[in-house]
GUVOFI-916608 format. One record per atom (N, C-alpha, C): chain; residue number from 1; x, y, z. Coordinates in steps of 0.02 Angstrom, whole numbers. Atoms other than C-alpha are relative to their C-alpha. Example, Ala and Ser with C-alpha at 12.3 -4.5 7.8 and 13.67 -1.06 7.14 Angstrom:
BEGIN
A,1,45,-59,0
A,1,615,-225,390
A,1,45,60,0
A,2,-42,-59,-3
A,2,684,-53,357
A,2,-39,55,37
//
This chain:
BEGIN
A,1,39,-54,8
A,1,2,-7,-8
A,1,44,72,11
A,2,-36,-60,13
A,2,63,169,-40
A,2,-27,63,46
A,3,22,-46,-63
A,3,57,305,93
A,3,-12,71,-19
A,4,2,-73,31
A,4,82,457,-8
A,4,-17,-12,-76
A,5,9,-3,67
A,5,37,516,-175
A,5,-79,-4,-23
A,6,75,-9,37
A,6,-122,502,-291
A,6,-32,-64,26
A,7,34,44,-34
A,7,-263,386,-247
A,7,-47,6,-55
A,8,48,3,59
A,8,-381,335,-399
A,8,-44,-49,16
A,9,55,49,-1
A,9,-537,241,-394
A,9,-40,-5,-65
A,10,40,8,73
A,10,-611,186,-554
A,10,-52,-54,-1
A,11,54,52,20
A,11,-762,74,-610
A,11,-7,-2,-77
A,12,1,20,82
A,12,-790,-12,-780
A,12,-52,-69,8
A,13,44,55,6
A,13,-921,-135,-848
A,13,47,-65,-41
A,14,-27,60,38
A,14,-864,-309,-914
A,14,-49,-32,-29
A,15,59,9,32
A,15,-973,-342,-1046
A,15,13,-65,-69
A,16,-22,56,30
A,16,-966,-516,-1135
A,16,-64,-28,-35
A,17,48,35,38
A,17,-1069,-585,-1280
A,17,33,-45,-49
A,18,-18,37,61
A,18,-1036,-737,-1391
A,18,65,-7,11
A,19,-73,8,-17
A,19,-862,-765,-1310
A,19,43,63,-13
A,20,-38,-58,23
A,20,-809,-597,-1352
A,20,-19,63,57
A,21,-5,-53,-42
A,21,-766,-448,-1239
A,21,-12,66,-31
A,22,5,-68,33
A,22,-818,-274,-1266
A,22,57,37,21
A,23,-57,-51,-26
A,23,-662,-158,-1258
A,23,-1,73,-37
A,24,-15,-65,45
A,24,-607,7,-1314
A,24,68,22,-7
A,25,-60,-27,-8
A,25,-450,105,-1352
A,25,-6,73,-27
A,26,-10,-68,3
A,26,-404,285,-1344
A,26,65,31,-17
A,27,-54,-26,31
A,27,-269,402,-1392
A,27,50,2,64
A,28,-37,5,-60
A,28,-200,390,-1208
A,28,47,-60,16
A,29,-30,61,-9
A,29,-149,210,-1208
A,29,2,-46,-66
A,30,-20,41,59
A,30,-78,90,-1342
A,30,-37,-74,0
A,31,18,59,-7
A,31,-185,-57,-1283
A,31,-80,-1,15
A,32,75,1,-4
A,32,-366,-118,-1278
A,32,-21,-9,86
A,33,6,-12,-66
A,33,-450,-80,-1109
A,33,-87,-7,12
A,34,71,1,-21
A,34,-623,-108,-1016
A,34,-22,82,-1
A,35,32,-76,-4
A,35,-735,57,-1042
A,35,5,12,83
A,36,11,-26,-73
A,36,-743,146,-874
A,36,43,56,10
A,37,-34,-57,-27
A,37,-666,289,-775
A,37,3,8,68
A,38,-2,-14,-67
A,38,-638,371,-617
A,38,-65,34,27
A,39,67,-28,-38
A,39,-768,411,-481
A,39,2,79,11
A,40,7,-80,11
A,40,-822,592,-485
A,40,-43,6,70
A,41,19,-16,-72
A,41,-871,675,-314
A,41,-90,-21,13
A,42,78,8,2
A,42,-1071,654,-357
A,42,-7,-80,13
A,43,20,70,0
A,43,-1044,470,-369
A,43,39,-44,57
A,44,-55,34,-43
A,44,-906,436,-233
A,44,-28,-67,48
A,45,7,60,-44
A,45,-1013,309,-136
A,45,-49,-43,-45
A,46,37,47,52
A,46,-1095,224,-298
A,46,46,-12,-61
A,47,-28,9,46
A,47,-984,135,-389
A,47,-22,-31,-63
A,48,39,30,71
A,48,-1116,53,-509
A,48,-13,63,-38
A,49,6,-69,35
A,49,-1163,236,-548
A,49,48,27,-39
A,50,-59,-28,29
A,50,-997,279,-591
A,50,13,-47,-70
A,51,-8,43,42
A,51,-985,126,-692
A,51,-45,9,-81
A,52,41,-9,41
A,52,-1140,162,-792
A,52,7,67,-47
A,53,-5,-59,28
A,53,-1104,342,-824
A,53,68,12,-41
A,54,-58,5,31
A,54,-931,311,-881
A,54,-8,-30,-69
A,55,18,35,56
A,55,-987,183,-997
A,55,-43,51,-62
A,56,45,-43,40
A,56,-1123,302,-1069
A,56,49,56,-39
A,57,-32,-54,34
A,57,-986,450,-1097
A,57,50,-24,-47
A,58,-41,31,38
A,58,-871,327,-1183
A,58,-27,-27,-65
A,59,13,53,49
A,59,-978,223,-1295
A,59,-76,21,-22
A,60,69,-19,19
A,60,-1159,313,-1297
A,60,-33,-62,36
A,61,30,54,-18
A,61,-1199,144,-1214
A,61,-38,-7,70
A,62,30,-1,-64
A,62,-1335,93,-1085
A,62,17,-75,26
A,63,-12,69,-24
A,63,-1298,-54,-980
A,63,-34,-12,73
A,64,18,27,-59
A,64,-1368,-156,-837
A,64,50,-43,39
A,65,-50,32,-52
A,65,-1264,-211,-688
A,65,-26,-70,14
A,66,19,60,-24
A,66,-1279,-399,-664
A,66,31,-24,66
A,67,-33,8,-51
A,67,-1143,-424,-528
A,67,69,27,14
A,68,-63,-21,-22
A,68,-989,-370,-442
A,68,53,-48,-13
A,69,-65,39,3
A,69,-818,-440,-491
A,69,45,19,33
A,70,-61,-39,-45
A,70,-655,-426,-413
A,70,25,64,-23
A,71,-27,-66,2
A,71,-566,-277,-383
A,71,77,-7,0
A,72,-78,-1,11
A,72,-388,-254,-433
A,72,25,63,18
A,73,-39,-60,-30
A,73,-273,-139,-333
A,73,69,-14,-20
A,74,-56,-9,30
A,74,-116,-71,-411
A,74,32,41,57
A,75,-34,-49,-47
A,75,25,20,-313
A,75,44,46,-44
A,76,-27,-47,53
A,76,86,114,-476
A,76,-43,1,-54
A,77,43,-11,74
A,77,21,178,-640
A,77,38,-54,-46
A,78,-37,45,41
A,78,67,23,-760
A,78,12,36,-64
A,79,-38,-45,49
A,79,107,155,-899
A,79,55,36,13
A,80,-62,-39,-17
A,80,211,270,-814
A,80,52,-22,53
A,81,-43,9,-52
A,81,275,183,-662
A,81,-16,37,67
A,82,1,-56,-54
A,82,226,327,-549
A,82,-45,-32,59
A,83,38,31,-59
A,83,183,271,-366
A,83,-74,26,10
A,84,63,-28,-20
A,84,12,286,-331
A,84,-44,-63,16
A,85,48,51,-8
A,85,-147,184,-269
A,85,-66,-3,-45
A,86,57,-7,57
A,86,-267,132,-407
A,86,-44,-63,20
A,87,63,48,-11
A,87,-435,36,-369
A,87,-35,-11,-61
A,88,47,10,61
A,88,-509,-46,-522
A,88,-61,-40,19
A,89,59,40,-23
A,89,-689,-95,-479
A,89,-30,-30,-66
A,90,26,23,58
A,90,-768,-211,-609
A,90,-71,-32,14
A,91,69,26,-8
A,91,-951,-261,-635
A,91,-23,-47,-67
A,92,23,42,42
A,92,-1017,-397,-748
A,92,-72,41,-25
A,93,57,-39,27
A,93,-1139,-295,-858
A,93,-33,-33,-73
A,94,42,24,58
A,94,-1273,-326,-999
A,94,-7,74,-42
A,95,1,-60,47
A,95,-1268,-201,-1151
A,95,-86,0,-20
A,96,68,1,8
A,96,-1448,-137,-1167
A,96,-5,37,-83
A,97,7,-39,62
A,97,-1428,-28,-1335
A,97,57,-13,-49
A,98,-58,17,44
A,98,-1300,-119,-1444
A,98,10,29,-63
A,99,4,-52,56
A,99,-1356,-26,-1608
A,99,26,61,12
A,100,-17,-74,-23
A,100,-1325,141,-1524
A,100,76,14,24
A,101,-71,-20,-23
A,101,-1140,120,-1466
A,101,51,22,-55
A,102,-42,-45,47
A,102,-1011,218,-1545
A,102,49,38,46
A,103,-47,-36,-50
A,103,-844,288,-1492
A,103,-11,70,9
A,104,-2,-77,-18
A,104,-858,455,-1410
A,104,73,29,25
A,105,-70,-37,-16
A,105,-691,568,-1393
A,105,14,-3,79
A,106,-70,14,39
A,106,-563,527,-1333
A,106,5,-72,-21
A,107,3,71,16
A,107,-619,341,-1367
A,107,1,10,-79
A,108,-17,-1,60
A,108,-554,303,-1540
A,108,-35,-64,-36
A,109,21,51,20
A,109,-618,131,-1556
A,109,-39,-53,42
A,110,42,52,-32
A,110,-749,0,-1488
A,110,17,-57,-44
A,111,-20,62,26
A,111,-703,-181,-1515
A,111,-34,-65,23
A,112,-4,49,-24
A,112,-769,-351,-1477
A,112,60,-52,-8
A,113,-58,45,7
A,113,-614,-458,-1438
A,113,-24,-73,14
A,114,11,66,-17
A,114,-631,-644,-1445
A,114,55,-15,63
A,115,-45,11,-57
A,115,-575,-700,-1268
A,115,49,-50,-7
A,116,-47,48,8
A,116,-492,-854,-1322
A,116,64,40,-40
A,117,-60,-34,39
A,117,-375,-738,-1446
A,117,35,46,68
A,118,-37,-30,-44
A,118,-335,-634,-1288
A,118,29,-38,46
A,119,-53,47,-22
A,119,-277,-780,-1198
A,119,58,-19,-33
A,120,-49,36,46
A,120,-174,-830,-1339
A,120,54,70,-15
A,121,-39,-61,0
A,121,-102,-643,-1318
A,121,5,33,-87
A,122,2,-31,60
A,122,-155,-590,-1488
A,122,0,75,-11
A,123,9,-78,-8
A,123,-197,-414,-1426
A,123,29,13,55
A,124,-30,-15,-59
A,124,-108,-308,-1310
A,124,-65,41,41
A,125,50,-12,-56
A,125,-230,-278,-1155
A,125,10,30,61
A,126,-5,-31,-64
A,126,-248,-180,-1001
A,126,14,-61,46
A,127,-23,63,-56
A,127,-180,-288,-847
A,127,-51,-12,27
A,128,63,27,-38
A,128,-352,-284,-762
A,128,-46,-62,-52
A,129,22,41,35
A,129,-408,-381,-913
A,129,19,-76,12
A,130,-31,70,-19
A,130,-285,-523,-892
A,130,-11,-24,71
A,131,21,12,-84
A,131,-318,-508,-696
A,131,-59,-40,-1
A,132,74,42,-3
A,132,-497,-560,-725
A,132,-1,-53,-42
A,133,-13,62,20
A,133,-454,-689,-838
A,133,32,-45,38
A,134,-32,45,-59
A,134,-340,-774,-722
A,134,-34,-16,55
A,135,43,20,-41
A,135,-466,-760,-601
A,135,-60,-39,-15
A,136,62,57,27
A,136,-604,-863,-702
A,136,-59,60,-19
A,137,62,-38,4
A,137,-712,-701,-720
A,137,-20,33,-67
A,138,10,1,66
A,138,-693,-673,-889
A,138,22,-63,-40
A,139,-11,48,37
A,139,-694,-814,-1017
A,139,-43,-69,27
A,140,44,55,-17
A,140,-822,-937,-928
A,140,-58,10,-9
A,141,60,-24,22
A,141,-970,-834,-976
A,141,-14,-1,-72
A,142,9,0,65
A,142,-1048,-845,-1140
A,142,-51,61,-13
//
């Protein structure tokens, strides 16, 4: 645990359909990641609300939360190596308006990645995707 520095709490949906995981890519990172983002003051006690709001802001998508998944806790920024505490909260969710999703800036791409291909390292993905695969929380749901 880091005693000084930044403390970030983020929340995002894990949406799986037909063995594929919905991911995004933006200009900030060179990898695919689960949509989502940081908790804002008005949502500080409601991570599910953050999950829904962030997904809507990034993809124009509406979701329904199914269940809470594991939380990944990092002690440094995986991209910069900067010491900080990052809590990544994940929720299994169902997409309600598939036909309406589109990338909203800064998101550049929305894609459905085959989970077996992710496991075979055919894509560069965020560390929390591999974390959830290792825990059996991605890959066992169709």
